[in-house]
Structures are given as structure tokens and as C-alpha cells.
N, C-alpha and C positions, 0 to 999 in steps of 0.2 A: 737599477731602475725597473727592469723587467720583474724582479721579485716584488717590488713595491706595487706594480700594476696588478699582479696576481693577488696580492694581499687586499688591495682596494676592491678588486672584483669579488673576492670571497666575502668581504664585509658587506658589499652591496647585495649580493645574493642572499646572504644570511638575513639581512635587514628586510629584504623583499619577502622572503619566506615567512618571517615573523609577522609581517603585516598581513599576508594572505591568511595565515592561520588564525590571527586575531579577528580578521574580518569574517571568516567563516564562523568562528565562535560567536561573534556578535549577532550575525544573521540568525543563527540557530537559536540563540538565547531569546531574541525578540519573537521568533516564530513560535517557540515553545510557550512563551508567556501569552501570546495572542490566542493560542489554541487551548490553553489550560492543560498542557502536557503533564505537569507535575501532579495535578489532581488525577489525571487519567492513569498515571503510573501506579496509583493506589487502588484503582478499581480492579476487582477480581473477576468480574464477569460482565458480559454485555449481550443484550438481545436487541436486534434491529429488525424492524418491520417495514415493509414497503412493497413496491411492485417493480417488475422488470418489463420494459416495453421493447419488444424485438420483433421485427418482420410482421408488424401489424398485430402481434399478440400482446396482451397484458397479463402478466403472470404474478400474482401475489406471492411474496416470499417472506420467510423468517430466517434470520441468520443468528447463530449463537457463537460466542467466543468465550473461552474461559482460560485463565492462567493455569499452568505456564504456557501451554501451546496447543490448545484444543479448539477445533473449529467445526461448525456444521451449518449447512444451508439447505433449505428445503422449500419447494414451491409446488403449487397445484394448478393445473390447467386442464379444463374439460374432463375433470374427474380423475386425471392421472397425476401422480406426484413423483417428482425427482428429489433425490437426496444425495448429498455429498458430505462425507465426514472425514475427520482427521483427528487422531488421538495423540498427536505429538510425535508419533513414529510411523504409523501406517495410515493409509487412506483408502476409502472405498467410494464408489459411485453406484447409484441405482437410478437408471434413466430409462423409463419406459418409452420415451420419445425416440430413443435410439434402439428400441427393440430389446432392451435388457429386462429380463424377468427375475434375475438374481443379482445381488451386489457384486460388483467387479472391483478388483484391486486397482488402485491408481498407479500408473507407471512411475518409476523413480524420477524421471526427468520432469514430471508434472507435480510431484510431491513438494518440490522447492517452492512452487507458487502457493500451495496450501500453507506451507510453513510461514510465508510472508503474510498471508491473510490471518493466520492464527496469532501473529505477533500483534497484540493489541496496541502496543506503543508505536509501531511503525519502524521503518528502516533507519530513519535519522536519529532516533533516540538511542543513546549509548552505542553508536555505530562502531566505535573502536572495539568494544567487547564482542561484537558480532562478526568481527574479522573483515569488515568492509573498508574500502578506501574512499574517502569523501573529499572533494575539492570544490572550492567556490570558483566558478568559471566566468564571473563578471555579471553583467546585466543583459537582458534581452527582452524585447517587446513581445507580448502575447496578446494579440487582438486588441491593441491599443493600451495595454497595461504594462508599465515598466516592472520587470521582475528580476529578482536575484536568481541566477542559474546555478544550481548545485548538482554536481555529477557524483553518482554513487556507483562504485563497482563492488558487487557483493563477493562474499567468499566463494560463491559458485561461479564467479566470472561474468555474471550478467550485469548489464548497465541500465541504471535508472537515472533520468535527469529530472530534477524537481525545479519547478518555476514558482517562486514565492513572491507574491505581490509586495513590492518595495514600500508600499504605503501601509497596508493593513497587516502584512506579514502572514497572510493566509495562503495556503497552497491553492493554486488555480489550474495547474496542469502538470502532468508527468508524462515523460516519454520513456517507453520501456523497450529494451532490446534483449530478448531472452532466447537462449538456445534450447530448442525443443527437437528431439529426434535428429540431432545433428544439423539442424537448420536454424537460422536466426529469424525470430518472429518479432516484428516491431509493431507497436501500437501506441496510441496517445489517449490519455484520460483527462477529462476536464471536470473541475469541481466548482460548484456554485451553490447559491441559496443556503448558506450555512445556518444551522440552528444551534442554540446553546442549551445544553442539559447539564445541570449541576456545575455551571461555570466551565464546561468543556464544549468546544466547538466541533460540530459534525457537519459534513456537507449534506445538503438535502437533495442535491441533484448531481449524479455522476454519469458522465457520458463517455463511452468508449468509442474510439474511432480507429479504423484500420485503413491505411493508405488514403487517409482523408475522408473516407466514407463512414458515416455513423453506423455502429454496430448495435450496441445495447444502450438504452437510457434507463438508469436506475433511479427511482424516486424513493427517498427515505422519508417515511411518514412518522416514525416514532422510534426512540431509543430508550431502553431501560437498562439501568446500571445496577450492578451488585445483586442481581436476581439469583436466587438459589437454583443451581442446575445440577442435574444428575449426570455423573460421569459416563453413564451408559449411552447418553445422547451422542457421544463422539466415537463410539465403537462401530463395528460393522452393522449396517442397517438390517433390520429384520424384514423379511418378505411378508407380504399379506397372504 
């Protein structure tokens, strides 16, 4: 009788696991269809234009991304320009607002964030190949919107929780818990005002919050796809 109970328990656990895995696959499938992910996966480069609102300042920026894993963002305020680059292996920052007059190498624990930004497809696309662990954690309300809650543990051990609108299947919030310099840094990012470019959806408003307080608000004004980019853009910035 005890053996039969164990057998039934094993069958139930196996059946429950299969349902969970299938549910995750279904949610991701609908999410990718809603955002045009398959079309995005065929895009080789992306240029994003917009502005960053932070501490009363409005800073115009341009962001570049190119496959397989190159990233650059630059912005200008009061005649000073900051630049951050990543060539897939190394990264640099040139930030006159922090008193930098020469490009500085980006520390290893911060490079993982640039790698995520350089991934044009995002964490959820082909997550198994990226060494992540992804689980569907059920549903949760986000400011009145019912969302699917998807938890991602990356190969680096950081945790990202995605909240996907259960009606539109668009991403509306992420919660990040990232280890930096031995300490865990937590933040929330909210996405809204989606725009569609070549049947691919991009958020027009990205708001970062720390401990509930708004940090930066990023307004995306324009996205260009498959623009020819020079690889030199992503190398160590040149000083003026």
C-alpha cells in the first residue's frame, strides 16, 4: 500500500511539473507573438533615440546595439557628453559628470549588466541556451493589472522577475536583484506606451524605481532597425 502511495505521489508530481512547464511555454509563446520576438531575432542592429529625465535634468541620448553582443549609449548635457561602450568582452565608460577625463574600464561585476543590455533578444528568449533557470510563479496584480509572474535566475546567479500582462502579454514590470560588489541591489522597472516598429513592440516609457522612489524616466522617441554600424563604435571611446 505504501509503495502504491509513493507511486501515485510520483505520478502526481510528474503531472504537475508537466503542466507547469507547458504553462510557462504557453505564456512565453504568447508573449513573443505579442512583441514580435521572431522578427526581432532577425534584426542585426538597433539604434534608439530618446531622453533621460533624472533629478530635474533632461538628457538626450542615443543607444546602439549590434549582434552578437555589442552595446553603446551616449548622451549630452550642458556641453558635456558621457559614453558607455561594450564590445562583447570589455566595457568602458567616459563620464565627465563624475570627473572622468579618460575612458575607464568597467568592473567585472558591472559588465554582466552590459551583457544583458547588449542582448537584443532579452533574457527570456532562448533562456535555456543562456544557462538561466526560468519558472512560472503564478499570477500577481501590478497596479490593477493581472500579470503572469515569471522568475529568472541567470547563470551569474542574479534574479529577475518579469510581470507580463495576462491580457495583452506585454511586459509591464521587472524586479531585479543583482549582486554588485558583494551586496544585493534591488530595483523595479516599469514599461508602458509601447510603439510598434516593423511589427516589433518597444516600450516608449521606461521608469526605474529604487526602494519605491523614482530614479530615472527614459522616454524613447525613435527606434531604427538594421542600420549599418561601425564596429569601432563599441570599442574604447576616444577622448576629445
